C-alpha positions in Angstrom: 53.6 44.1 -26.0 51.3 42.8 -28.3 47.3 43.6 -28.1 45.3 40.9 -26.6 42.3 39.5 -28.4 39.4 40.6 -26.5 37.8 37.6 -24.6 34.6 36.3 -26.3 31.3 36.5 -24.5 30.1 33.5 -22.4 28.4 31.1 -24.8 29.5 32.7 -28.3 31.9 31.0 -30.3 35.4 33.4 -30.9 34.8 32.7 -34.7 31.6 33.2 -35.8 29.8 35.0 -32.9 27.3 32.7 -33.1 25.6 31.5 -30.0 27.4 27.9 -28.7 24.9 25.4 -27.8 22.6 26.3 -25.6 19.8 23.6 -23.8 16.6 24.2 -22.5 17.4 22.9 -19.5 19.7 26.1 -19.4 17.4 28.8 -20.6 15.2 27.4 -18.1 17.3 28.2 -15.4 18.5 31.5 -16.5 14.7 32.8 -17.1 13.8 31.5 -13.6 17.0 33.5 -12.5 15.7 36.4 -14.1 12.6 36.3 -12.4 13.8 36.1 -9.0 15.7 38.4 -9.1 12.9 40.6 -10.5 11.1 39.3 -7.4 8.2 38.0 -9.1 5.6 36.4 -6.9 5.5 32.7 -5.9 2.2 32.2 -8.5 4.3 33.6 -11.2 6.8 31.2 -11.0 4.4 28.5 -10.3 2.7 29.2 -13.6 6.1 28.9 -15.5 7.1 25.5 -13.9 3.9 23.8 -15.3 5.2 25.1 -18.6 8.5 23.9 -17.8 7.3 20.4 -16.9 5.0 19.8 -19.5 7.6 20.8 -22.2 10.3 18.9 -20.4 8.1 16.0 -20.9 7.2 16.4 -24.7 10.7 16.8 -25.6 11.3 13.5 -24.3 8.5 11.9 -26.4 9.1 13.7 -29.6 12.0 12.5 -31.4 12.2 16.0 -33.6 13.2 18.1 -31.0 16.8 19.5 -31.2 19.8 19.1 -28.9 21.0 22.7 -29.2 18.0 25.7 -28.9 19.9 27.2 -31.8 18.3 24.7 -34.4 14.5 25.0 -32.3 11.9 26.5 -35.2 8.2 27.5 -34.6 7.2 24.3 -35.8 9.0 22.4 -32.7 6.6 24.7 -30.6 3.5 24.1 -33.1 4.2 20.4 -32.5 4.3 20.7 -28.8 0.9 22.7 -29.0 -0.8 19.8 -31.1 0.7 17.4 -28.4 -1.1 19.3 -25.7 -4.2 19.3 -27.2 -4.4 15.7 -28.4 -3.7 14.6 -24.7 -2.6 10.8 -23.5 -4.3 7.7 -21.9 -2.0 9.1 -18.3 -3.1 12.9 -19.7 -6.0 14.9 -20.6 -6.3 16.8 -23.5 -5.5 20.7 -22.9 -8.4 23.2 -23.1 -8.4 26.4 -25.0 -7.5 28.3 -22.1 -4.8 25.8 -21.1 -3.1 25.8 -24.3 -3.0 29.4 -24.2 -1.4 29.7 -20.9 1.1 27.1 -22.2 1.8 29.2 -25.3 2.2 32.3 -23.5 5.2 31.0 -21.2 6.8 29.4 -23.9 6.8 32.9 -26.1 7.9 34.9 -22.7 10.8 32.1 -22.3 12.0 32.6 -26.2 11.5 36.1 -25.8 13.9 36.8 -22.9 16.3 34.3 -24.1 16.9 36.4 -27.3 16.3 39.5 -25.9 19.8 38.1 -23.8 21.8 37.2 -26.5 21.4 33.5 -25.5 19.3 32.4 -28.8 20.4 34.3 -32.3 16.9 34.0 -33.2 13.7 34.2 -31.3 11.7 30.6 -32.9 8.8 31.9 -30.6 8.3 35.1 -33.0 5.3 33.4 -35.4 4.4 30.7 -32.2 0.6 31.5 -32.4 -1.6 31.9 -29.2 -4.9 30.2 -29.6 -8.2 32.4 -29.7 -10.3 31.9 -26.5 -13.7 31.5 -26.4 -15.7 34.8 -25.4 -17.1 33.1 -22.3 -18.4 35.6 -18.9 -16.9 34.4 -16.3 -18.7 34.3 -12.5 -19.3 37.5 -11.1 -20.7 38.0 -7.3 -24.2 40.0 -7.8 -25.2 41.9 -5.2 -27.9 39.4 -4.3 -25.5 36.8 -4.0 -22.9 39.0 -1.8 -26.1 39.3 0.9 -26.9 35.9 0.8 -22.9 35.1 1.6 -23.3 37.8 4.6 -25.6 36.0 6.1 -24.4 32.6 6.0 -20.8 33.7 6.9 -22.4 35.1 10.6 -23.7 31.5 11.1 -19.8 29.5 10.5 -18.0 28.2 13.4 -15.2 31.6 12.7 -18.6 34.4 12.3 -16.7 37.4 12.5 -13.4 36.2 10.5 -15.4 34.6 7.8 -17.9 38.0 7.8 -14.9 40.2 7.3 -13.1 38.2 4.9 -16.1 38.2 2.8 -16.9 41.9 3.1 -12.8 42.8 2.3 -13.5 40.6 -1.1 -16.6 42.3 -2.3 -15.8 46.0 -1.0 -12.1 46.0 -2.0 -11.3 43.8 -5.3 -8.5 41.9 -4.2 -6.7 39.2 -5.3 -7.0 36.4 -3.0 -3.0 36.4 -2.5 -3.3 40.1 -1.7 -6.1 39.3 1.1 -4.0 36.5 2.5 -0.9 38.6 2.9 -2.3 41.8 4.4 -1.2 42.6 7.9 -2.0 44.9 10.6 0.1 47.4 9.7 -1.7 47.8 6.0 -5.0 48.6 8.0 -5.7 52.6 8.3 -9.4 52.5 9.4 -9.2 56.4 10.1 -9.0 57.1 6.5 -10.6 54.0 5.3 -7.9 52.6 3.4 -6.1 49.5 2.9 -2.3 49.1 1.8 -1.9 46.3 -0.6 0.9 44.4 -1.6 0.8 43.3 -5.1 0.6 39.5 -6.0 2.0 40.6 -9.3 5.3 41.4 -8.4 7.2 43.1 -6.0 4.4 46.2 -5.7 2.2 48.3 -3.2 -1.0 50.4 -3.9 -3.7 51.9 -1.8 -7.5 50.8 -1.7 -10.1 52.2 0.2 -12.3 50.2 1.9 -15.9 50.9 2.9 -17.2 51.8 6.7 -19.1 48.1 6.8 -16.3 45.9 5.9 -13.9 48.0 8.2 -16.6 47.3 11.2 -16.2 44.1 10.2 -12.9 43.4 10.6 -12.8 45.6 14.0 -15.2 43.2 15.3 -13.0 39.9 14.1 -9.6 41.6 15.4 -11.1 42.7 18.6 -13.1 39.4 19.7 -11.9 36.6 17.8 -8.5 36.9 15.7 -6.2 34.4 18.1 -2.5 34.3 16.7 -0.2 31.6 17.8 2.5 33.8 18.8 2.7 37.4 18.8 5.2 38.0 15.7 2.0 37.0 13.8 1.2 40.0 11.8 -1.2 38.8 9.2 -4.8 40.0 9.4 -6.8 36.4 8.2 -5.6 33.5 10.3 -7.1 30.0 10.4 -7.9 28.4 13.4 -4.6 27.4 14.1 -3.6 30.7 14.6 -1.1 31.0 11.6 -2.0 32.6 8.8 -5.1 31.6 6.5 -3.6 30.5 2.9 -5.2 30.8 -0.5 -6.5 27.3 -0.4 -8.3 28.0 3.1 -9.9 31.0 1.7 -10.9 29.0 -1.2 -12.6 26.1 1.4 -14.3 28.8 3.0 -16.4 30.5 0.2 -16.8 26.7 -1.2 -18.1 25.6 2.2 -20.9 28.8 2.3 -21.6 28.2 -0.9 -22.8 24.7 0.1 -25.0 26.3 2.9 -26.1 28.9 0.7 -27.2 26.6 -2.0 -25.0 28.8 -4.9 -22.8 27.2 -7.1 -18.9 27.3 -5.9 -18.1 28.6 -9.3 -20.5 31.4 -8.6 -18.4 32.6 -5.1 -14.8 32.0 -6.0 -12.1 34.9 -5.1 -11.9 36.0 -8.8 -15.7 36.2 -8.8 -16.0 38.4 -6.0 -12.9 40.5 -7.3 -15.2 40.8 -10.8 -18.4 41.4 -8.3 -16.6 44.6 -7.2 -15.3 45.5 -10.2 -18.8 45.6 -12.2 -20.6 47.1 -9.3 -18.4 49.9 -9.1 -19.1 50.9 -12.5 -22.6 50.3 -12.4 -22.8 52.9 -9.4 -20.9 55.7 -11.2 -17.1 54.5 -10.7 -15.1 55.1 -13.9 -12.6 53.1 -15.7 -9.3 55.3 -14.8 -9.8 55.2 -10.7 -10.8 51.3 -10.7 -7.3 50.0 -12.9 -5.7 51.9 -9.9 -7.8 50.0 -7.2 -7.3 46.7 -9.0 -3.6 47.0 -9.8 -4.3 46.6 -13.3 -1.0 47.2 -15.3 -3.2 48.5 -18.3 -6.4 49.9 -19.1 -7.3 47.3 -21.5 -7.8 45.1 -18.6 -10.1 46.8 -16.6 -12.3 47.8 -19.9 -13.0 43.7 -19.8 -15.4 45.0 -16.8 -17.7 46.7 -19.1 -19.2 43.8 -20.6 -20.9 42.7 -17.4 -23.4 45.9 -18.0 -25.2 44.9 -21.2 -28.5 46.0 -19.2 -27.0 49.5 -18.1 -25.8 50.3 -21.5 -29.5 49.3 -23.0 -31.0 51.6 -20.1 -28.5 54.4 -21.3 -29.3 54.0 -25.0 -33.3 53.8 -24.1 -32.8 57.6 -22.4 -30.0 59.0 -25.0 -30.7 57.0 -28.4 -30.0 59.6 -30.9 -32.5 58.2 -33.4 -35.5 58.1 -31.1 -34.8 61.4 -30.3 -35.3 62.9 -33.7 -38.6 64.4 -34.2 -40.6 63.0 -37.1 -40.7 59.4 -38.7 
């Protein structure tokens, strides 16, 4: 019996082993399926969905966009960047941060498609990310934290709000991680939280101070009122349902207004930065901080050293090699 020819892989032609026509929609569909298989977070999926919508709109307006993704080049992708930067009457121009995010998403899509052999080459290999301005983002200071703690006691849900801001400032949690905390994740005897990471399907252990745990205990005993016993989330809205990230942002904005602080100064991520800066300022090391904050790389953690200008200056005054030389 003659040997049957090998069946060609899906998406490839039998004759020249080159990918057959591949549409942009098909790439996105496979990419999102891959992300769901890897159990990426809802926030991650939403991030890529924004770029999917914007790129889809661009392809409708751009006459030179190829029908087959095998013909896609870096010039087509650069045209997308120019389109984003220019804006339109019904669309604001994209700033450096937004453009950087879109380029990252497109590069991730194309790199995945190339590795999966859906594309014969990676058209985004030379697709440049724009340079971001080196701007120091807000970080909650100890003085601001004290004001927030005092004001939290004056809200309509004082125990919950005080526990919420104390946990944010003393743990460095992402807001999604804070909202996902369950009762079973609290270990007050050992001073620990078990955190389900907002970045993928991971968990880590995070220490928490006694004052934050005391505020949590007061809230859990006297104010937490779930809609039914099946709700195990720690932080609840007035309705008895789990408090969402937008709810946390609204509470912080309300507290900021009462404290006469800029709302950008006490966002959830400003609390995260504030924790990291004070941890380093009080003598903590970057390696432990990396573990606490759930950073994948140490480079992400080292960024917080830039907030320690005055501390570095003081250390230099104490240990300056030049000043310690004798003589002139």
